[in-house]
C-alpha positions, 0 to 999 in steps of 0.5 A: 508496523502494527499501527499501520496494519490496524489503520488499514484494517480500520479503513477497510472496515469503514469502506465495507460499511460504507458500501453496504449503506450506499447499496442498501445490501447487507452483503456486498462481497463474499467476505461479508457473509460467504454462505448468504452471498451464494443464495443472494446471487442465485435469487438475483439470477432467477429474478432476472430470468423471470423478467425475461420469461415474462417478456417471452410470454408477452411475445407468445401472446403477440405470436398468437394474436398475429396468427389468429388475425391471419386465420380470421381473414381466411375465415372471412374469405371462406365465407365469401367463397361459400356464397360464390359456390352456393350461387354457382350451384344453381344451373340457372346461373348465366355463363358470364356470371359463372365466369365472374364468380370463378374469377373472384374465387381464384382471386380469393385463393391467391389472397389466402396464399399471400396471407400464408406467405407473409404472416410473420412475427419477428421475421418468423413465418407463422402461417406457411407450414414452415413452423408446425409449432413454437415453444415459448419459454415462460419459466426460469428453469428447463422443465416441461412446466417452463414452456408453452407450445403454440401449434401454428395454423397452416394457411396455405391454399392447398392445406386449407382448400386442397387442389381446386383446379382452374375452374372450380365453379365451371358448372353446378356439379363442381360448385356443389363439390366446392360447397362440401370442400369449404364446409370441411375447410371451415370446420378444420380452421375453427378447430385450429383457431380454438387451439390458438385460443387455448394457447393464448389463455395459457400464456395469459395465465403465465403472464399473471403468475410470473 
């Protein structure tokens, strides 16, 4: 019996050594080093979590890029609207030209609204006001330092321009009011885009440090 017992013990020892050699690890089960095994398991868990945090941070960069792209489009539209309002602010503008300018204005308003409704990342709407902000987990723990919050830009027409009415360029007085409205909208949008840029820089820094 003693011989058989010793044979089994020798065989288990050889298998354990073989397992350590083949895996490249000093510890393959708790019996090898009970204290160190717990440390090794925790380190592996954090390493895997950090890899996922890195993916999250890159997703966050994509969210900012998508939102910024839509905001840039709206910014371009606002510049064209300002041209139209400047044109319509002149009382020398003919009736037909004023109608054309007003029609173009309303078409651009519809495009702003379309961008707000359709801009998304992974099916999550980023520009229609349904999500004021988005928290990105960039660390392996549950602390404030492990999250970066992206403030979304609401691009809905009424948020950007307010209620403009059916004929915002119907006469020179209305067109001049539209100029003031657009200047406020552009200033607000520029500030919101600066906030997006700051979030991008934070996320980019997180990617470099994870």
